[in-house]
All heavy atoms as an XYZ file, in Angstrom:
886
protein
N     -23.030     12.032    -11.619
C     -21.887     11.007    -11.817
C     -20.617     11.774    -11.862
O     -20.524     12.982    -12.304
C     -22.044     10.231    -13.146
C     -23.203      9.221    -13.053
S     -23.046      7.788    -14.219
C     -22.162      8.277    -15.502
N     -19.485     10.992    -11.465
C     -18.243     11.731    -11.416
C     -17.526     11.772    -12.758
O     -16.577     12.476    -12.786
C     -17.373     11.012    -10.439
O     -17.115      9.618    -10.774
N     -18.004     11.054    -13.710
C     -17.266     11.186    -15.032
C     -17.757     12.383    -15.862
O     -18.934     12.751    -15.807
C     -17.631      9.774    -15.746
C     -19.044      9.598    -16.148
C     -16.649      9.765    -16.985
N     -16.906     12.932    -16.637
C     -17.068     14.015    -17.423
C     -18.100     13.639    -18.555
O     -17.905     12.496    -19.173
C     -15.767     14.433    -18.026
C     -15.991     15.642    -19.068
O     -16.485     15.315    -20.175
N     -15.609     16.751    -18.664
N     -19.117     14.414    -18.785
C     -20.171     14.050    -19.654
C     -19.687     13.876    -21.234
O     -19.909     12.967    -21.879
C     -21.261     15.122    -19.760
C     -22.466     14.783    -20.632
C     -23.491     15.648    -20.506
N     -24.697     15.064    -21.225
C     -25.715     15.763    -21.458
N     -25.812     16.925    -21.111
N     -26.755     15.198    -22.116
N     -18.613     14.716    -21.558
C     -18.098     14.594    -22.963
C     -17.197     13.403    -23.046
O     -17.281     12.610    -24.019
C     -17.261     15.875    -23.248
C     -18.105     17.149    -23.409
O     -19.329     17.031    -23.848
O     -17.515     18.148    -23.219
N     -16.526     12.978    -21.997
C     -15.710     11.834    -21.906
C     -16.658     10.501    -22.038
O     -16.355      9.512    -22.817
C     -14.928     11.696    -20.570
C     -13.978     10.541    -20.615
C     -13.211     10.529    -19.307
O     -13.198     11.521    -18.505
O     -12.554      9.565    -19.097
N     -17.803     10.642    -21.320
C     -18.662      9.485    -21.345
C     -19.411      9.374    -22.714
O     -19.451      8.341    -23.268
C     -19.793      9.725    -20.271
C     -20.808      8.622    -20.169
C     -20.291      7.340    -19.676
C     -21.969      9.017    -19.153
N     -19.697     10.482    -23.267
C     -20.312     10.377    -24.631
C     -19.312      9.790    -25.631
O     -19.717      8.922    -26.420
C     -20.721     11.811    -24.961
C     -21.273     11.991    -26.371
C     -22.562     11.064    -26.671
C     -21.610     13.401    -26.817
N     -18.048     10.211    -25.664
C     -17.095      9.745    -26.557
C     -16.904      8.178    -26.390
O     -16.777      7.597    -27.271
C     -15.767     10.454    -26.280
N     -16.913      7.854    -25.130
C     -16.723      6.359    -24.739
C     -17.912      5.524    -25.414
O     -17.745      4.530    -26.017
C     -16.638      6.120    -23.290
N     -19.105      6.145    -25.223
C     -20.282      5.444    -25.675
C     -20.297      5.379    -27.219
O     -20.623      4.360    -27.933
C     -21.639      6.074    -25.280
C     -22.057      5.549    -23.997
C     -21.798      5.915    -22.801
C     -23.009      4.448    -23.924
N     -22.520      5.220    -21.802
C     -23.277      4.310    -22.577
C     -23.852      3.685    -24.787
C     -24.164      3.354    -22.001
C     -24.578      2.768    -24.247
C     -24.740      2.562    -22.918
N     -19.897      6.541    -27.837
C     -19.760      6.574    -29.346
C     -18.766      5.631    -29.918
O     -18.973      5.053    -30.999
C     -19.315      8.045    -29.863
C     -20.559      8.955    -29.591
C     -20.244     10.411    -29.883
O     -19.031     10.858    -29.676
N     -21.090     11.309    -30.105
N     -17.743      5.319    -29.229
C     -16.696      4.368    -29.692
C     -17.163      2.943    -29.383
O     -17.036      2.037    -30.197
C     -15.420      4.670    -28.974
C     -14.268      3.752    -29.344
C     -12.983      4.068    -28.670
O     -12.887      4.847    -27.811
N     -11.946      3.392    -29.141
N     -17.764      2.663    -28.217
C     -18.094      1.208    -27.822
C     -19.337      0.714    -28.451
O     -19.361     -0.523    -28.723
C     -18.017      1.184    -26.205
N     -20.376      1.570    -28.431
C     -21.627      1.010    -28.790
C     -21.760      0.319    -30.156
O     -22.310     -0.645    -30.220
C     -22.765      2.181    -28.669
C     -24.274      1.667    -28.816
C     -24.620      0.675    -27.732
C     -25.201      2.878    -28.767
N     -21.179      0.903    -31.133
C     -21.407      0.274    -32.437
C     -20.797     -1.205    -32.410
O     -21.333     -2.063    -33.164
C     -20.499      1.175    -33.373
C     -20.614      2.462    -32.867
C     -20.544      2.181    -31.386
N     -19.872     -1.512    -31.578
C     -19.401     -2.917    -31.623
C     -20.308     -3.825    -31.009
O     -20.193     -5.098    -31.155
C     -18.051     -2.876    -30.849
O     -18.242     -2.714    -29.409
N     -21.377     -3.436    -30.324
C     -22.394     -4.395    -29.795
C     -23.508     -4.662    -30.754
O     -24.319     -5.526    -30.499
C     -22.910     -3.837    -28.402
O     -23.665     -2.682    -28.667
C     -21.892     -3.572    -27.388
N     -23.524     -3.890    -31.978
C     -24.535     -4.082    -32.913
C     -23.925     -4.721    -34.257
O     -22.697     -4.864    -34.264
C     -25.070     -2.731    -33.356
C     -26.088     -2.095    -32.348
C     -25.595     -1.411    -31.222
C     -27.397     -2.111    -32.658
C     -26.473     -0.972    -30.323
C     -28.326     -1.660    -31.634
C     -27.894     -0.946    -30.496
N     -24.782     -5.221    -35.079
C     -24.289     -5.531    -36.334
C     -23.565     -4.469    -37.077
O     -23.980     -3.393    -36.977
C     -25.500     -6.105    -37.279
C     -26.437     -7.179    -36.582
C     -27.598     -7.465    -37.427
C     -28.522     -8.492    -36.724
N     -29.799     -8.472    -37.366
N     -22.633     -4.886    -37.844
C     -21.710     -3.925    -38.550
C     -22.605     -3.106    -39.567
O     -22.291     -1.978    -39.805
C     -20.624     -4.609    -39.226
C     -19.455     -5.061    -38.321
C     -18.362     -5.577    -39.178
O     -18.521     -6.128    -40.229
N     -17.111     -5.415    -38.560
N     -23.684     -3.752    -40.120
C     -24.460     -3.052    -41.027
C     -25.421     -2.118    -40.379
O     -26.104     -1.323    -41.174
C     -25.128     -4.096    -41.940
O     -25.879     -4.967    -41.049
C     -24.183     -4.870    -42.741
N     -25.827     -2.315    -39.055
C     -26.688     -1.232    -38.425
C     -25.920      0.030    -38.264
O     -24.633      0.028    -37.936
C     -27.126     -1.785    -37.078
C     -28.145     -2.945    -37.212
O     -28.874     -3.022    -38.288
O     -28.198     -3.755    -36.372
N     -26.611      1.165    -38.428
C     -25.958      2.403    -38.174
C     -26.474      2.872    -36.788
O     -27.673      3.009    -36.509
C     -26.418      3.364    -39.136
C     -25.738      4.854    -39.095
C     -26.183      5.738    -40.083
C     -25.562      7.129    -39.706
N     -26.377      8.190    -40.304
N     -25.521      3.253    -35.912
C     -25.761      3.601    -34.490
C     -25.231      4.955    -34.329
O     -24.119      5.213    -34.509
C     -25.311      2.566    -33.475
C     -25.589      3.006    -32.077
C     -25.641      1.249    -33.840
N     -26.102      5.885    -33.705
C     -25.495      7.198    -33.309
C     -25.903      7.479    -31.983
O     -27.098      7.133    -31.394
C     -26.219      8.282    -34.278
C     -25.864      9.711    -33.967
C     -26.626     10.653    -34.676
O     -27.747     10.355    -35.267
O     -26.219     11.860    -35.041
N     -24.887      8.140    -31.145
C     -25.158      8.434    -29.759
C     -24.882      9.874    -29.571
O     -23.979     10.391    -29.933
C     -24.108      7.662    -28.695
C     -24.518      7.989    -27.349
C     -24.310      6.151    -29.166
N     -25.871     10.588    -28.959
C     -25.721     11.996    -28.669
C     -26.113     12.274    -27.258
O     -26.853     11.486    -26.621
C     -26.593     12.902    -29.667
C     -27.976     12.656    -29.453
C     -26.147     12.753    -30.970
C     -28.941     13.609    -30.215
N     -25.685     13.340    -26.736
C     -25.977     13.822    -25.333
C     -27.498     14.212    -25.337
O     -27.861     14.913    -26.262
C     -25.173     14.850    -24.892
N     -28.293     13.824    -24.260
C     -29.639     14.226    -24.272
C     -29.638     15.807    -23.818
O     -29.050     15.996    -22.695
C     -30.425     13.404    -23.193
C     -31.866     13.731    -23.219
O     -32.236     14.795    -23.153
O     -32.611     12.663    -23.180
N     -30.161     16.692    -24.623
C     -30.148     17.995    -24.268
C     -31.056     18.347    -23.006
O     -30.794     19.396    -22.341
C     -30.709     18.755    -25.435
C     -31.480     17.746    -26.184
C     -30.841     16.399    -25.864
N     -31.796     17.454    -22.632
C     -32.840     17.770    -21.503
C     -32.373     17.062    -20.163
O     -32.970     17.429    -19.148
C     -34.209     17.283    -21.902
C     -34.784     17.887    -23.196
C     -36.234     17.253    -23.366
C     -34.918     19.361    -22.914
N     -31.474     16.135    -20.278
C     -31.134     15.314    -19.080
C     -29.659     15.161    -19.062
O     -29.136     14.363    -19.874
C     -32.026     14.068    -19.055
C     -31.738     13.228    -17.817
O     -30.808     13.454    -17.013
O     -32.490     12.244    -17.618
N     -28.892     15.641    -18.050
C     -27.430     15.508    -17.913
C     -26.980     14.061    -17.851
O     -25.940     13.773    -18.043
C     -26.972     16.395    -16.817
C     -26.945     17.864    -17.161
C     -26.022     18.303    -18.131
O     -26.268     18.290    -19.394
N     -24.852     18.681    -17.843
N     -27.909     13.308    -17.362
C     -27.435     11.887    -16.988
C     -27.932     10.832    -18.125
O     -27.926      9.640    -17.845
C     -28.184     11.434    -15.660
C     -27.526     12.123    -14.352
O     -26.335     12.598    -14.493
O     -28.324     12.424    -13.549
N     -28.401     11.495    -19.218
C     -28.925     10.608    -20.286
C     -28.265     10.791    -21.596
O     -27.796     11.914    -21.861
C     -30.501     10.837    -20.423
N     -28.396      9.691    -22.331
C     -27.898      9.700    -23.785
C     -29.049      9.372    -24.674
O     -29.931      8.602    -24.220
C     -26.712      8.726    -24.006
C     -25.538      8.920    -23.117
C     -24.723      7.550    -23.073
C     -24.775     10.141    -23.561
N     -29.037      9.926    -25.831
C     -30.114      9.407    -26.856
C     -29.332      8.531    -27.909
O     -28.240      8.972    -28.370
C     -30.592     10.658    -27.581
C     -31.456     11.445    -26.573
C     -32.516     12.306    -27.287
N     -33.212     12.979    -26.317
C     -34.537     13.396    -26.521
N     -35.062     13.173    -27.602
N     -35.110     13.988    -25.536
N     -29.985      7.433    -28.222
C     -29.325      6.537    -29.109
C     -30.272      6.264    -30.263
O     -31.430      5.937    -30.110
C     -29.076      5.134    -28.331
C     -28.138      5.419    -27.203
C     -28.552      4.114    -29.290
C     -27.868      4.360    -26.210
N     -29.770      6.428    -31.485
C     -30.486      6.280    -32.544
C     -29.992      5.072    -33.452
O     -28.803      5.067    -33.696
C     -30.487      7.582    -33.383
C     -31.393      7.655    -34.621
N     -32.796      7.989    -34.531
C     -31.256      7.263    -35.866
C     -33.307      7.898    -35.705
N     -32.444      7.364    -36.608
N     -30.836      4.159    -33.771
C     -30.427      3.027    -34.651
C     -31.245      2.922    -35.987
O     -32.449      2.943    -35.877
C     -30.593      1.712    -33.790
C     -30.142      0.397    -34.605
C     -29.997      1.797    -32.401
N     -30.597      2.891    -36.968
C     -31.066      2.583    -38.273
C     -30.792      1.105    -38.629
O     -29.544      0.711    -38.595
C     -30.399      3.416    -39.454
C     -30.900      4.809    -39.328
O     -32.010      5.121    -38.953
N     -30.115      5.805    -39.741
N     -31.734      0.307    -38.860
C     -31.608     -1.087    -39.044
C     -30.939     -1.291    -40.405
O     -31.053     -0.578    -41.392
C     -32.883     -1.926    -39.078
O     -33.841     -1.404    -40.106
C     -33.569     -1.825    -37.751
N     -30.261     -2.489    -40.589
C     -29.637     -3.021    -41.666
C     -30.694     -3.536    -42.610
O     -31.888     -3.888    -42.259
C     -28.573     -4.002    -41.390
N     -30.378     -3.596    -43.932
C     -31.063     -4.340    -44.949
C     -32.189     -3.405    -45.437
O     -32.052     -2.166    -45.458
N     -33.330     -4.126    -45.935
C     -34.263     -3.378    -46.609
C     -35.429     -2.977    -45.664
O     -36.554     -2.478    -46.130
C     -34.793     -4.153    -47.736
C     -33.789     -4.537    -48.743
N     -33.178     -3.735    -49.647
C     -33.178     -5.690    -48.908
C     -32.335     -4.227    -50.299
N     -32.226     -5.602    -49.887
N     -35.340     -3.050    -44.334
C     -36.463     -2.862    -43.524
C     -36.759     -1.261    -43.361
O     -37.829     -0.941    -43.077
C     -36.163     -3.424    -42.085
C     -36.157     -4.961    -42.230
O     -36.924     -5.493    -42.992
N     -35.304     -5.593    -41.317
N     -35.600     -0.511    -43.323
C     -35.784      0.849    -43.116
C     -36.578      1.321    -41.869
O     -37.302      2.190    -41.877
C     -36.486      1.627    -44.261
C     -35.877      1.313    -45.614
N     -34.720      1.928    -45.960
C     -36.202      0.547    -46.657
C     -34.380      1.480    -47.149
N     -35.226      0.641    -47.553
N     -36.088      0.622    -40.723
C     -36.640      0.837    -39.391
C     -35.658      1.806    -38.633
O     -34.418      1.643    -38.836
C     -36.904     -0.373    -38.634
C     -38.185     -1.082    -39.014
C     -38.096     -2.232    -39.693
C     -39.444     -0.510    -38.653
C     -39.301     -2.977    -40.197
C     -40.614     -1.157    -39.025
C     -40.476     -2.316    -39.901
O     -41.543     -3.021    -40.349
N     -36.174      2.717    -37.838
C     -35.344      3.478    -37.059
C     -35.889      3.537    -35.565
O     -37.048      3.610    -35.428
C     -35.397      4.953    -37.546
C     -34.809      5.182    -38.872
C     -34.903      6.582    -39.293
O     -34.822      7.557    -38.560
O     -35.205      6.808    -40.628
N     -34.904      3.202    -34.700
C     -35.366      3.121    -33.299
C     -34.671      4.316    -32.513
O     -33.450      4.560    -32.771
C     -34.874      1.785    -32.723
C     -35.527      0.638    -33.380
C     -35.130     -0.009    -34.500
C     -36.626     -0.015    -32.671
C     -35.723     -1.041    -35.082
C     -37.164     -1.127    -33.213
C     -36.829     -1.604    -34.425
N     -35.265      4.848    -31.652
C     -34.747      5.942    -30.747
C     -34.874      5.494    -29.338
O     -36.074      5.235    -28.910
C     -35.294      7.377    -31.014
C     -34.466      8.307    -30.176
C     -34.887      9.802    -30.555
O     -35.681     10.103    -31.514
O     -34.255     10.664    -29.853
N     -33.814      5.445    -28.571
C     -33.784      5.168    -27.115
C     -33.262      6.330    -26.364
O     -32.397      7.065    -26.794
C     -32.881      3.912    -26.934
C     -33.432      2.739    -27.598
C     -32.957      2.432    -28.834
C     -34.304      1.783    -26.991
C     -33.418      1.159    -29.569
C     -34.615      0.584    -27.697
C     -34.154      0.417    -29.003
O     -34.605     -0.721    -29.598
N     -33.673      6.235    -25.052
C     -33.064      7.221    -24.048
C     -32.459      6.278    -23.078
O     -33.080      5.282    -22.507
C     -34.099      8.198    -23.416
C     -34.666      9.055    -24.331
C     -33.349      8.863    -22.251
C     -35.769      9.919    -23.838
N     -31.137      6.437    -22.886
C     -30.338      5.595    -21.981
C     -29.923      6.582    -20.812
O     -29.176      7.452    -20.981
C     -29.176      4.965    -22.656
S     -28.103      4.149    -21.528
N     -30.575      6.332    -19.629
C     -30.278      7.287    -18.530
C     -29.572      6.462    -17.458
O     -30.060      5.314    -17.091
C     -31.606      7.719    -18.035
C     -31.512      8.760    -16.897
C     -32.872      9.281    -16.378
N     -32.690     10.375    -15.458
C     -32.230     10.317    -14.278
N     -31.994      9.091    -13.836
N     -32.008     11.304    -13.573
N     -28.546      7.088    -16.912
C     -27.916      6.560    -15.782
C     -28.619      6.693    -14.518
O     -28.876      7.696    -14.080
C     -26.396      7.060    -15.619
C     -25.417      6.384    -16.440
C     -25.206      6.857    -17.809
C     -24.789      5.347    -16.033
C     -24.336      6.222    -18.569
C     -23.758      4.638    -16.809
C     -23.516      5.031    -18.129
O     -22.705      4.457    -18.882
N     -29.028      5.503    -13.818
C     -29.751      5.624    -12.600
C     -28.715      5.768    -11.510
O     -28.935      6.573    -10.518
C     -30.481      4.352    -12.388
C     -31.221      4.277    -10.989
C     -31.493      4.053    -13.554
N     -27.584      5.058    -11.664
C     -26.378      5.367    -10.784
C     -25.158      4.904    -11.642
O     -25.239      4.512    -12.836
C     -26.525      4.516     -9.494
C     -26.543      2.967     -9.729
O     -25.866      2.508    -10.541
O     -27.272      2.346     -8.895
N     -23.993      5.029    -11.064
C     -22.839      4.694    -11.923
C     -22.727      3.279    -12.575
O     -21.946      3.042    -13.433
C     -21.583      4.965    -10.848
C     -22.079      5.844    -10.017
C     -23.575      5.580     -9.741
N     -23.441      2.364    -11.989
C     -23.426      1.017    -12.420
C     -24.727      0.649    -13.224
O     -24.709     -0.457    -13.938
C     -23.371      0.058    -11.250
C     -22.068      0.182    -10.488
C     -22.139     -0.764     -9.287
N     -23.381     -0.480     -8.585
C     -23.486     -0.273     -7.376
N     -22.475     -0.366     -6.608
N     -24.581     -0.121     -6.789
N     -25.781      1.391    -13.150
C     -26.948      0.887    -13.804
C     -27.581      1.942    -14.738
O     -27.686      3.163    -14.420
C     -28.029      0.616    -12.771
C     -29.326      0.035    -13.229
C     -30.341     -0.228    -12.139
O     -29.911     -0.102    -10.921
O     -31.532     -0.514    -12.464
N     -28.069      1.498    -15.898
C     -28.763      2.408    -16.817
C     -30.195      1.823    -17.005
O     -30.473      0.782    -16.861
C     -28.086      2.457    -18.263
C     -26.701      3.094    -18.135
C     -27.854      1.050    -18.904
N     -31.087      2.821    -17.383
C     -32.475      2.472    -17.602
C     -32.545      2.906    -19.119
O     -32.268      4.011    -19.458
C     -33.375      3.410    -16.780
C     -34.781      3.297    -17.181
C     -35.739      4.294    -16.478
O     -35.307      5.387    -16.161
N     -36.884      3.819    -15.936
N     -33.082      1.943    -19.972
C     -33.171      2.157    -21.315
C     -34.587      2.160    -21.668
O     -35.399      1.295    -21.328
C     -32.436      0.991    -22.237
C     -32.642      1.243    -23.621
C     -30.993      0.891    -21.765
N     -35.020      3.261    -22.294
C     -36.443      3.518    -22.734
C     -36.518      3.702    -24.262
O     -35.894      4.480    -24.728
C     -37.074      4.764    -21.961
O     -36.741      4.614    -20.622
C     -38.488      4.840    -22.254
N     -37.444      2.930    -24.781
C     -37.693      3.004    -26.191
C     -38.529      4.236    -26.444
O     -39.571      4.445    -25.776
C     -38.397      1.746    -26.804
C     -38.792      1.857    -28.231
C     -37.552      2.093    -29.169
C     -39.602      0.643    -28.606
N     -38.096      5.234    -27.190
C     -38.869      6.521    -27.222
C     -39.594      6.453    -28.591
O     -40.752      7.097    -28.639
C     -37.779      7.634    -27.337
C     -38.415      9.083    -27.393
C     -37.425     10.156    -27.162
N     -37.983     11.421    -27.293
C     -38.134     12.051    -28.349
N     -37.744     11.648    -29.424
N     -38.827     13.248    -28.388
N     -39.006      5.952    -29.676
C     -39.795      5.948    -30.943
C     -39.381      4.810    -31.915
O     -38.195      4.519    -31.856
C     -39.563      7.355    -31.545
C     -40.378      7.621    -32.890
O     -41.545      7.124    -32.814
O     -39.891      8.326    -33.720
N     -40.259      4.365    -32.656
C     -39.829      3.494    -33.858
C     -40.501      4.068    -34.972
O     -41.677      4.458    -35.095
C     -40.508      2.074    -33.670
C     -40.057      1.441    -32.300
C     -40.125      1.173    -34.865
C     -40.812      0.204    -32.022
N     -39.671      4.198    -36.142
C     -40.198      4.801    -37.360
C     -39.888      3.758    -38.443
O     -38.821      2.977    -38.504
C     -39.621      6.087    -37.713
C     -40.119      7.108    -36.705
C     -39.853      8.592    -37.218
O     -39.461      8.669    -38.380
N     -40.229      9.412    -36.454
N     -40.786      3.719    -39.380
C     -40.609      2.913    -40.592
C     -40.830      3.737    -41.795
O     -41.846      4.358    -41.975
C     -41.605      1.784    -40.635
C     -41.413      0.882    -41.861
N     -42.358      0.780    -42.827
C     -40.415      0.055    -42.231
C     -41.934     -0.120    -43.734
N     -40.785     -0.547    -43.459
N     -39.604      3.992    -42.575
C     -39.673      4.916    -43.710
C     -40.403      6.245    -43.411
O     -41.178      6.807    -44.139
C     -40.426      4.229    -44.900
C     -39.892      2.875    -45.308
S     -40.687      1.983    -46.626
C     -40.203      3.008    -48.096
N     -39.975      6.757    -42.245
C     -40.342      8.141    -41.855
C     -41.648      8.241    -41.126
O     -41.950      9.377    -40.660
N     -42.383      7.240    -40.939
C     -43.725      7.246    -40.176
C     -43.551      6.521    -38.891
O     -42.903      5.414    -38.891
C     -44.747      6.541    -41.217
N     -44.192      7.117    -37.923
C     -44.095      6.328    -36.492
C     -44.892      5.046    -36.568
O     -46.014      4.961    -37.220
C     -44.595      7.331    -35.568
O     -43.955      8.497    -35.484
C     -44.789      6.661    -34.094
N     -44.298      4.074    -35.955
C     -45.008      2.765    -35.775
C     -45.650      2.686    -34.551
O     -44.987      2.799    -33.508
C     -43.913      1.613    -35.976
C     -44.620      0.190    -35.745
C     -43.191      1.641    -37.334
N     -46.938      2.718    -34.453
C     -47.760      2.652    -33.202
C     -48.079      1.333    -32.584
O     -48.254      1.093    -31.549
C     -48.996      3.504    -33.473
C     -48.750      4.910    -33.682
C     -48.891      5.455    -34.949
C     -48.372      5.820    -32.585
C     -48.665      6.800    -35.145
C     -48.115      7.113    -32.768
C     -48.253      7.605    -34.078
O     -48.074      8.996    -34.300
N     -48.030      0.287    -33.641
C     -48.331     -1.027    -33.172
C     -47.419     -1.952    -33.827
O     -47.544     -2.568    -34.780
C     -49.869     -1.284    -33.585
C     -50.279     -2.704    -33.018
O     -49.873     -3.038    -32.046
O     -51.211     -3.231    -33.666
N     -46.176     -2.012    -33.163
C     -45.076     -2.792    -33.703
C     -45.415     -4.343    -33.739
O     -46.073     -4.863    -32.944
C     -43.923     -2.598    -32.885
C     -44.517     -1.996    -31.585
C     -45.806     -1.419    -31.969
N     -45.091     -4.989    -34.832
C     -45.216     -6.365    -34.970
C     -44.303     -7.124    -33.959
O     -43.413     -6.592    -33.375
C     -44.846     -6.923    -36.416
O     -43.428     -6.691    -36.564
C     -45.689     -6.193    -37.446
N     -44.574     -8.303    -33.833
C     -43.674     -9.201    -32.899
C     -42.215     -9.126    -33.425
O     -41.302     -9.113    -32.458
C     -44.128    -10.635    -32.917
C     -43.447    -11.536    -31.885
C     -43.564    -11.155    -30.482
C     -44.003    -12.956    -31.943
N     -41.874     -9.168    -34.656
C     -40.503     -9.068    -35.061
C     -39.872     -7.809    -34.781
O     -38.763     -7.760    -34.310
C     -40.536     -9.258    -36.717
C     -40.696    -10.723    -37.114
O     -40.663    -11.631    -36.318
O     -41.116    -10.950    -38.277
N     -40.621     -6.706    -34.890
C     -40.061     -5.312    -34.481
C     -39.883     -5.304    -32.919
O     -38.860     -4.814    -32.476
C     -41.024     -4.241    -34.979
C     -41.183     -4.301    -36.501
C     -40.528     -2.796    -34.393
C     -42.172     -3.250    -36.976
N     -40.716     -5.859    -32.191
C     -40.556     -5.917    -30.809
C     -39.382     -6.753    -30.326
O     -38.621     -6.280    -29.501
C     -41.913     -6.544    -30.082
C     -43.062     -5.535    -30.156
C     -44.329     -6.400    -29.684
O     -44.195     -7.151    -28.726
N     -45.521     -5.979    -30.117
N     -39.206     -7.842    -31.004
C     -38.026     -8.803    -30.737
C     -36.679     -7.955    -31.100
O     -35.763     -7.997    -30.353
C     -38.096    -10.006    -31.614
C     -39.102    -10.903    -30.852
O     -39.536    -10.760    -29.828
N     -39.555    -11.803    -31.774
N     -36.763     -7.225    -32.214
C     -35.485     -6.464    -32.629
C     -35.306     -5.212    -31.672
O     -34.063     -5.083    -31.196
C     -35.768     -5.840    -34.086
C     -34.646     -5.130    -34.693
C     -33.380     -6.021    -34.836
C     -35.047     -4.604    -36.038
N     -36.367     -4.654    -31.139
C     -36.081     -3.697    -30.177
C     -35.620     -4.194    -28.805
O     -34.763     -3.440    -28.348
C     -37.526     -2.893    -29.872
O     -37.407     -2.020    -28.861
N     -36.064     -5.338    -28.445
C     -35.533     -5.925    -27.204
C     -34.066     -6.396    -27.517
O     -33.260     -6.177    -26.503
C     -36.329     -7.205    -26.911
C     -37.729     -6.867    -26.438
C     -38.606     -8.082    -26.245
O     -38.098     -9.258    -26.401
O     -39.840     -7.895    -25.967
N     -33.678     -6.740    -28.676
C     -32.265     -7.149    -28.924
C     -31.402     -5.852    -28.814
O     -30.401     -5.904    -28.202
C     -32.121     -7.674    -30.324
C     -30.683     -8.037    -30.725
C     -30.611     -8.492    -32.246
O     -31.561     -9.167    -32.645
O     -29.585     -8.310    -32.747
N     -31.895     -4.736    -29.363
C     -31.181     -3.523    -29.302
C     -31.002     -3.040    -27.889
O     -29.977     -2.458    -27.474
C     -31.815     -2.397    -30.163
C     -31.654     -2.599    -31.604
C     -32.551     -2.035    -32.583
C     -30.754     -3.574    -32.201
C     -32.381     -2.117    -33.954
C     -30.601     -3.719    -33.563
C     -31.462     -3.100    -34.445
O     -31.367     -3.184    -35.770
N     -32.084     -3.165    -27.033
C     -31.996     -2.697    -25.641
C     -30.961     -3.639    -25.003
O     -30.157     -2.970    -24.116
C     -33.446     -3.010    -25.083
O     -34.329     -2.167    -25.692
C     -33.362     -2.755    -23.579
N     -30.832     -4.879    -25.231
C     -29.778     -5.689    -24.682
C     -28.397     -5.318    -25.158
O     -27.562     -5.198    -24.256
C     -29.973     -7.197    -25.026
C     -31.034     -7.870    -24.263
C     -31.128     -9.394    -24.456
N     -31.300     -9.757    -25.894
C     -32.432     -9.934    -26.513
N     -33.474     -9.749    -25.758
N     -32.610    -10.294    -27.797
N     -28.306     -4.881    -26.411
C     -27.005     -4.340    -26.820
C     -26.623     -3.080    -25.989
O     -25.441     -2.857    -25.737
C     -27.103     -4.077    -28.398
C     -27.297     -5.288    -29.253
O     -27.213     -6.327    -28.717
N     -27.603     -5.022    -30.458
N     -27.579     -2.233    -25.829
C     -27.253     -1.026    -25.030
C     -26.839     -1.258    -23.680
O     -25.819     -0.697    -23.129
C     -28.472     -0.028    -25.053
C     -28.711      0.439    -26.489
C     -28.253      1.098    -24.075
C     -30.021      1.109    -26.760
N     -27.473     -2.282    -22.941
C     -27.205     -2.685    -21.699
C     -25.714     -3.279    -21.658
O     -24.923     -3.012    -20.803
C     -28.136     -3.617    -21.088
C     -29.367     -2.985    -20.403
N     -29.280     -2.357    -19.311
C     -30.546     -2.784    -20.922
C     -30.504     -1.814    -18.889
N     -31.315     -2.146    -19.941
N     -25.477     -4.002    -22.722
C     -24.113     -4.656    -22.788
C     -22.966     -3.547    -22.918
O     -21.950     -3.741    -22.250
C     -24.080     -5.660    -24.128
C     -22.825     -6.365    -24.321
C     -22.758     -7.261    -25.502
O     -23.862     -7.654    -25.858
O     -21.833     -7.102    -26.215
N     -23.287     -2.590    -23.689
C     -22.295     -1.603    -23.843
C     -22.029     -0.821    -22.536
O     -20.995     -0.514    -22.109
C     -22.777     -0.449    -24.923
S     -21.638      0.921    -25.087
N     -23.175     -0.608    -21.765
C     -23.055      0.042    -20.409
C     -22.194     -0.771    -19.470
O     -21.406     -0.238    -18.771
C     -24.490      0.269    -19.803
N     -22.261     -2.108    -19.556
C     -21.468     -2.981    -18.806
C     -19.936     -2.815    -19.175
O     -19.093     -2.882    -18.356
C     -21.980     -4.390    -18.889
C     -23.201     -4.641    -18.179
C     -23.689     -6.144    -18.476
O     -23.215     -6.855    -19.241
N     -24.811     -6.484    -17.759
N     -19.695     -2.756    -20.419
C     -18.259     -2.527    -20.852
C     -17.691     -1.249    -20.398
O     -16.461     -1.154    -20.368
C     -18.134     -2.652    -22.438
O     -18.701     -1.597    -23.055
C     -18.676     -4.047    -22.862
N     -18.516     -0.262    -20.056
C     -17.956      0.985    -19.597
C     -18.016      1.171    -18.053
O     -17.763      2.299    -17.608
C     -18.809      2.103    -20.325
C     -18.810      2.158    -21.819
C     -19.750      3.243    -22.361
C     -17.345      2.377    -22.334
N     -18.278      0.118    -17.339
C     -18.198      0.142    -15.880
C     -16.920      0.791    -15.256
O     -16.913      1.477    -14.426
C     -18.495     -1.134    -15.321
C     -19.944     -1.451    -15.145
N     -20.456     -2.548    -14.617
C     -21.049     -0.797    -15.485
C     -21.793     -2.675    -14.647
N     -22.162     -1.527    -15.123
N     -15.770      0.478    -16.040
C     -14.486      0.878    -15.448
C     -14.450      2.399    -15.591
O     -13.756      3.171    -14.783
C     -13.381      0.299    -16.247
O     -13.367      0.650    -17.585
N     -15.145      3.040    -16.514
C     -15.165      4.464    -16.629
C     -16.249      5.096    -15.602
O     -16.046      6.078    -14.952
C     -15.548      4.918    -18.042
C     -15.662      6.407    -18.324
C     -14.300      7.036    -18.270
C     -16.148      6.484    -19.779
N     -17.419      4.479    -15.631
C     -18.546      5.059    -14.820
C     -18.533      4.689    -13.323
O     -18.998      5.417    -12.510
C     -19.884      4.616    -15.369
O     -20.015      3.221    -15.295
C     -20.134      5.081    -16.809
N     -17.901      3.609    -12.952
C     -17.857      3.117    -11.556
C     -16.464      2.767    -11.243
O     -16.115      1.594    -11.005
C     -18.790      2.002    -11.362
C     -18.968      1.597    -10.003
O     -18.938      2.558     -9.134
N     -19.178      0.290     -9.710
N     -15.441      3.652    -11.134
C     -14.034      3.374    -10.972
C     -13.833      2.869     -9.479
O     -14.551      3.038     -8.662
C     -13.277      4.642    -11.148
C     -14.401      5.747    -11.018
C     -15.662      5.137    -11.329
């Protein structure tokens, strides 16, 4: 992509939290293994203590592929997520796609 990776990361770090609930904690870092990808870590709000990790990879300047990498509950990996956890993960995936759309002016000038 033509956009500087540090600039893109900073834009994601600023924009992504606004697509989530204010009580959810969202962290975005550069993927050390893939120049076209970001790692997104979400800690859920409330007493659930769930953590979701996604890889958001740019397929092209307009499109991202979001892959759920891991779900943890109180430090242990969740191998068979309940329907509620699956729904929450799908909501977070939509939030990530929504953020990517808001950054089109940066990634696809």
